C-alpha positions as CSV (number, residue, x, y, z in Angstrom):
1,M,17.0,6.9,90.4
2,A,16.3,3.8,88.3
3,D,13.9,5.7,86.0
4,T,16.5,8.5,85.5
5,R,19.1,5.8,84.7
6,R,16.9,4.3,82.1
7,R,16.1,7.7,80.5
8,F,19.8,8.5,80.4
9,L,20.5,5.2,78.5
10,T,17.5,5.6,76.2
11,T,18.5,9.2,75.3
12,L,22.0,8.0,74.4
13,A,20.7,5.0,72.4
14,S,18.5,7.3,70.4
15,T,21.5,9.3,69.3
16,G,23.5,6.3,68.3
17,T,25.9,7.1,71.1
18,V,27.1,4.6,73.7
19,L,28.2,6.5,76.8
20,A,29.8,4.6,79.7
21,L,28.4,5.7,83.1
22,A,31.3,5.3,85.5
23,G,34.8,6.6,86.1
24,C,34.4,10.2,84.9
25,S,37.1,12.6,86.2
26,G,36.4,15.9,86.3
27,S,22.1,21.9,105.2
28,D,21.8,25.3,106.9
29,G,19.6,24.1,104.1
30,D,19.0,27.1,101.9
31,G,20.2,25.0,99.1
32,G,18.9,26.5,96.0
33,G,17.9,29.9,96.9
34,G,17.8,32.8,99.1
35,T,19.6,36.2,98.8
36,D,20.2,38.6,101.6
37,S,17.1,40.5,100.7
38,E,15.0,37.3,100.8
39,M,15.8,36.1,104.3
40,T,17.0,37.3,107.6
41,E,18.7,35.2,110.3
42,G,15.6,35.4,112.5
43,E,13.4,33.9,109.8
44,M,15.5,30.8,109.2
45,T,15.0,27.4,110.7
46,E,18.0,25.3,111.6
47,G,18.0,24.1,108.0
48,G,17.6,27.5,106.4
49,M,14.0,27.2,105.2
50,T,12.2,30.6,105.5
51,E,8.6,31.5,105.9
52,S,9.0,34.3,103.4
53,E,10.2,31.9,100.6
54,M,7.3,29.5,101.0
55,T,4.3,29.7,98.7
56,D,0.9,28.0,98.9
57,G,0.5,24.7,97.1
58,D,-1.9,21.8,96.9
59,A,-1.9,19.4,99.8
60,M,0.4,16.4,99.2
61,D,-1.3,13.1,98.7
62,E,0.0,11.5,101.9
63,G,-1.1,14.5,103.9
64,E,-4.5,15.3,102.4
65,E,-6.4,14.0,105.5
66,M,-3.9,15.0,108.1
67,T,-5.1,17.0,111.0
68,E,-3.3,18.6,113.9
69,G,-2.3,16.1,116.5
70,S,0.4,15.3,119.0
71,M,3.2,12.8,119.2
72,D,2.9,9.7,121.3
73,G,2.9,10.6,124.9
74,D,6.1,8.8,125.7
75,M,8.0,10.6,122.9
76,G,10.2,13.5,123.9
77,P,12.8,15.6,122.1
78,T,16.1,14.0,121.0
79,D,19.4,15.9,121.3
80,P,21.0,15.7,117.8
81,S,24.4,15.4,119.5
82,D,23.3,12.1,121.1
83,A,21.8,10.6,118.0
84,P,23.6,8.2,115.6
85,M,25.0,9.5,112.3
86,A,23.2,8.2,109.2
87,S,25.3,6.1,106.8
88,V,25.9,7.8,103.4
89,D,27.4,6.4,100.3
90,R,27.3,8.5,97.1
91,F,29.4,6.1,95.1
92,S,27.5,2.8,95.4
93,D,26.1,1.4,92.2
94,A,22.6,2.3,93.5
95,A,23.6,6.0,94.2
96,G,26.1,6.9,91.6
97,M,25.9,7.0,87.8
98,L,28.9,8.8,86.5
99,H,30.9,8.1,89.7
100,Q,30.7,4.5,90.9
101,R,33.2,2.9,93.2
102,S,32.8,-0.4,91.4
103,A,34.4,1.2,88.3
104,N,36.8,3.5,90.2
105,D,38.2,2.1,93.4
106,A,39.9,5.5,94.2
107,L,36.5,6.9,95.2
108,P,35.9,7.3,98.9
109,D,34.2,4.4,100.8
110,A,30.8,4.7,102.4
111,D,30.8,7.2,105.3
112,E,34.3,8.4,104.3
113,P,34.5,12.2,104.0
114,I,34.6,13.5,100.5
115,D,36.8,16.4,99.5
116,F,34.9,17.9,96.6
117,D,37.5,20.6,96.1
118,E,40.1,18.0,95.4
119,Q,38.1,15.5,93.4
120,F,35.0,17.1,91.9
121,L,35.7,20.7,91.0
122,T,35.7,21.5,87.3
123,Q,36.9,24.6,85.5
124,G,35.0,25.6,82.4
125,Y,33.5,28.7,80.6
126,G,30.3,30.7,81.2
127,P,28.2,31.8,78.2
128,D,30.3,34.9,77.5
129,G,33.7,33.0,77.8
130,T,34.3,33.9,81.5
131,V,36.2,31.2,83.3
132,I,33.9,29.5,85.9
133,E,34.3,26.7,88.4
134,Y,31.5,24.3,89.4
135,Y,31.2,21.1,91.6
136,D,30.1,17.8,90.1
137,F,27.5,16.1,92.2
138,D,26.6,13.5,89.5
139,V,23.4,12.8,87.7
140,Q,20.1,13.7,89.4
141,P,16.5,13.3,88.5
142,T,14.2,16.3,87.8
143,E,11.6,15.3,90.4
144,A,12.6,16.9,93.7
145,A,12.4,14.9,96.9
146,P,10.4,16.3,99.9
147,I,12.1,18.0,102.8
148,Y,10.1,18.9,105.9
149,A,10.5,22.2,107.8
150,L,8.6,22.7,111.1
151,F,6.6,25.8,112.0
152,Y,4.3,26.8,114.8
153,E,0.7,27.8,114.1
154,N,1.7,31.5,114.3
155,G,4.1,31.0,111.4
156,D,7.3,31.1,113.5
157,P,9.9,28.4,112.7
158,V,10.6,25.9,115.5
159,E,13.9,27.0,116.8
160,D,16.7,24.4,116.8
161,Q,14.5,21.8,115.0
162,L,16.4,20.0,112.2
163,N,14.7,19.6,108.9
164,I,13.6,16.1,108.1
165,I,14.1,13.9,105.0
166,D,13.0,10.4,104.1
167,V,15.7,9.3,101.6
168,V,19.5,9.3,101.3
169,P,21.7,8.5,98.3
170,G,21.0,5.1,97.0
171,D,17.3,5.1,98.2
172,E,14.6,5.1,95.5
173,G,13.4,8.7,95.1
174,Y,16.6,10.4,96.4
175,N,17.5,13.7,94.8
176,D,20.0,16.4,95.8
177,F,17.2,18.8,95.1
178,W,14.4,19.1,97.7
179,Q,10.9,20.5,97.6
180,V,10.2,22.2,100.9
181,H,7.1,21.0,102.7
182,K,5.9,23.2,105.6
183,V,4.8,21.3,108.6
184,T,2.6,23.1,111.2
185,V,2.9,21.9,114.8
186,P,1.0,22.9,117.9
187,D,2.4,25.5,120.3
188,G,3.4,22.9,122.8
189,Y,5.7,21.1,120.4
190,E,9.3,20.7,121.6
191,A,12.1,20.9,119.0
192,N,13.4,17.6,117.7
193,S,10.5,15.6,119.1
194,A,9.9,14.6,115.4
195,T,13.0,13.0,113.9
196,S,11.5,11.1,111.0
197,V,8.8,11.5,108.4
198,S,6.8,8.7,110.1
199,H,6.7,10.8,113.3
200,I,5.2,13.7,111.3
201,Q,2.6,11.4,109.7
202,E,1.7,9.6,113.0
203,A,1.2,12.9,114.7
204,R,-1.1,14.0,111.8
205,Y,0.4,17.4,111.5
206,D,-0.7,19.6,108.7
207,I,1.7,19.4,105.7
208,E,1.8,22.0,103.0
209,P,4.0,21.6,99.9
210,T,5.6,24.9,98.8
211,E,7.1,26.0,95.5
212,T,10.6,26.3,97.0
213,I,13.3,24.0,95.7
214,K,16.6,23.7,97.6
215,N,19.9,22.2,96.4
216,C,21.3,20.3,99.4
217,P,23.4,17.3,98.5
218,V,23.5,14.7,101.3
219,V,27.1,13.7,102.0
220,P,29.1,11.7,104.6
221,D,30.0,13.5,107.8
222,G,33.2,15.5,107.5
223,S,32.9,16.1,103.7
224,T,34.0,19.5,102.4
225,A,33.1,21.8,99.5
226,E,34.6,25.1,100.5
227,L,33.6,27.3,97.5
228,R,30.4,29.3,97.1
229,H,29.5,31.8,94.4
230,S,29.6,35.5,95.3
231,A,25.8,35.6,95.0
232,D,25.5,32.8,97.6
233,S,25.4,34.1,101.2
234,S,25.1,30.6,102.7
235,S,27.8,29.0,104.7
236,A,30.1,26.2,103.3
237,D,29.7,24.3,106.6
238,L,27.7,21.1,106.7
239,V,24.1,21.4,107.9
240,E,22.4,18.6,109.9
241,G,19.0,17.1,109.3
242,W,17.0,14.1,110.5
243,Y,16.7,10.9,108.5
244,D,14.7,8.1,110.2
245,G,15.9,9.1,113.7
246,E,19.5,9.6,112.6
247,V,21.4,12.8,111.9
248,V,22.3,13.3,108.3
249,P,24.7,16.0,106.9
250,Y,24.2,18.0,103.8
251,F,25.6,20.9,101.9
252,L,23.7,24.1,101.0
253,F,24.1,25.8,97.6
254,G,22.1,29.0,97.4
255,E,23.5,30.9,94.4
256,A,20.0,31.2,92.9
257,S,16.4,30.9,94.0
258,L,14.7,27.8,92.5
259,S,10.9,27.3,92.5
260,S,8.5,25.0,90.9
261,S,4.7,24.6,91.1
262,D,4.9,20.8,90.6
263,G,8.2,19.9,92.2
264,T,10.1,19.6,88.9
265,V,13.6,21.0,89.1
266,P,14.4,23.6,86.4
267,L,17.1,22.8,83.8
268,S,19.7,24.8,82.0
269,P,21.9,23.6,79.1
270,I,25.6,22.8,79.4
271,Y,28.0,21.7,76.5
272,V,30.8,19.3,77.3
273,S,33.6,17.3,75.5
274,F,35.7,14.4,76.6
275,N,39.2,13.1,75.9
276,A,37.6,10.4,73.8
277,N,34.3,10.8,72.2
278,P,31.5,8.6,73.6
279,D,31.4,6.3,70.5
280,E,35.1,5.4,71.0
281,D,36.4,2.6,73.2
282,G,36.7,3.9,76.8
283,G,35.1,7.2,75.6
284,G,32.8,9.6,77.3
285,P,33.0,10.1,81.1
286,P,35.6,7.4,81.8
287,S,38.1,9.2,79.6
288,G,37.6,12.5,81.5
289,F,36.7,15.9,80.3
290,R,39.1,17.2,77.7
291,S,41.2,20.1,79.0
292,E,44.0,22.4,77.7
293,E,47.4,20.9,77.7
294,G,49.1,21.4,81.1
295,S,45.9,23.0,82.6
296,D,42.7,22.1,84.3
297,Q,40.8,24.4,81.9
298,T,38.1,22.5,80.1
299,H,36.0,23.9,77.3
300,N,32.8,22.9,78.9
301,V,30.3,25.8,78.5
302,T,27.2,26.6,80.6
303,A,24.4,28.5,79.0
304,T,23.8,30.5,82.1
305,V,25.5,31.7,85.3
306,P,24.1,32.7,88.6
307,G,22.1,35.9,88.2
308,D,21.0,35.1,84.6
309,D,17.3,34.4,83.9
310,G,16.9,30.6,83.6
311,Y,20.0,29.7,85.6
312,S,19.8,26.3,87.3
313,P,22.5,24.1,88.8
314,L,20.8,21.1,87.3
315,W,22.3,21.0,83.8
316,L,21.0,19.3,80.7
317,V,24.2,17.8,79.1
318,N,25.0,18.2,75.4
319,I,28.1,16.5,74.2
320,F,30.2,18.1,71.4
321,D,32.8,16.5,69.2
322,N,36.3,16.9,70.8
323,A,37.6,17.7,67.3
324,D,35.9,21.1,67.9
325,F,37.6,21.6,71.3
326,D,39.9,24.4,70.2
327,S,37.1,26.4,68.6
328,V,34.9,26.3,71.6
329,S,35.3,29.1,74.2
330,D,31.8,30.5,74.8
331,L,28.1,29.6,74.3
332,E,27.9,30.7,70.7
333,S,30.9,28.6,69.6
334,A,29.7,25.6,71.7
335,Q,26.3,25.7,69.9
336,D,28.2,25.9,66.5
337,A,30.2,22.8,67.3
338,D,29.2,19.3,66.1
339,I,26.8,18.0,68.8
340,L,27.1,14.3,69.2
341,A,24.4,13.9,71.9
342,S,21.7,16.3,73.1
343,G,20.1,16.0,76.5
344,A,22.4,13.1,77.4
345,A,22.0,13.5,81.2
346,M,21.0,15.9,84.0
347,V,23.8,16.7,86.4
348,N,23.9,18.7,89.6
349,C,26.8,21.2,89.1
350,P,26.4,24.4,91.0
351,V,28.6,27.2,89.7
352,V,30.7,28.4,92.6
353,A,33.1,30.9,91.0
354,E,33.5,33.3,88.1
355,Q,36.9,34.7,87.3
């Protein structure tokens, strides 16, 4: 995340814009993809990764020499209900960029459930002027983090096995977006014997990176984000995975299939304006998105919506002058506005409704 933070600041500096980073107002694991035609319930692992979605890729560096093996003889399966819950804090200075508790003490504490419908749901416009709603999961890098899904040698997913991750918010390399890595285990493997990436590596299981990218934000247990786009057949319930022997909850957003040959998350443009322009005192995110008087309707405009070619929930942010607010109502008018900063940040904002 540190590299992303530096890129964000460098981009703004190059435009002559000073943008404060804090105080902005606003997994069954198929988090980035999967339509009814692409998956069936029987194909899914506990975390929602499917064999049919996975494509061949080059072996990851850390697994190039891995061979089939077995876990230590004294290691048996762990019941997730008996395992501790991982600590999650999305608003620490290490984890947050636009939303940091140090700048906004109203944000939930570490491990406190987050109501994203109450605090982080924004109403804007789609490219044709349709009213849309999207969640704000803050700035994310473009390099996906690895998530590991376990399969037997015959290609069947390991039933009841939780997917495994190696980073949570605040850790170096964390991302809401995950590149699926297929792990092949022997027929005698028992579900949830592996509960960490180190277990997979020590067992020397074969690991194959795929082109599938999932949008699965890790959140504190009990968090809620109830909306899903009509194109998204996934549940709004939290999904459980493993992180270093602890259970970690995450959401799944599957309104579009995402894929990448090199683990880079695709981007799509979004145009936004704030109550105060970024070059003004207290301007940019701390001032909040500008909205219509007496309404939650912003004039933020996405260049795509689910179903469009090129749609991605990772948005490349372009900031337009709030003097043009009244004239902006669709993509064409947003592009005609006075753009104060292009490519100012990349934010994870899955579109969950079109009215």
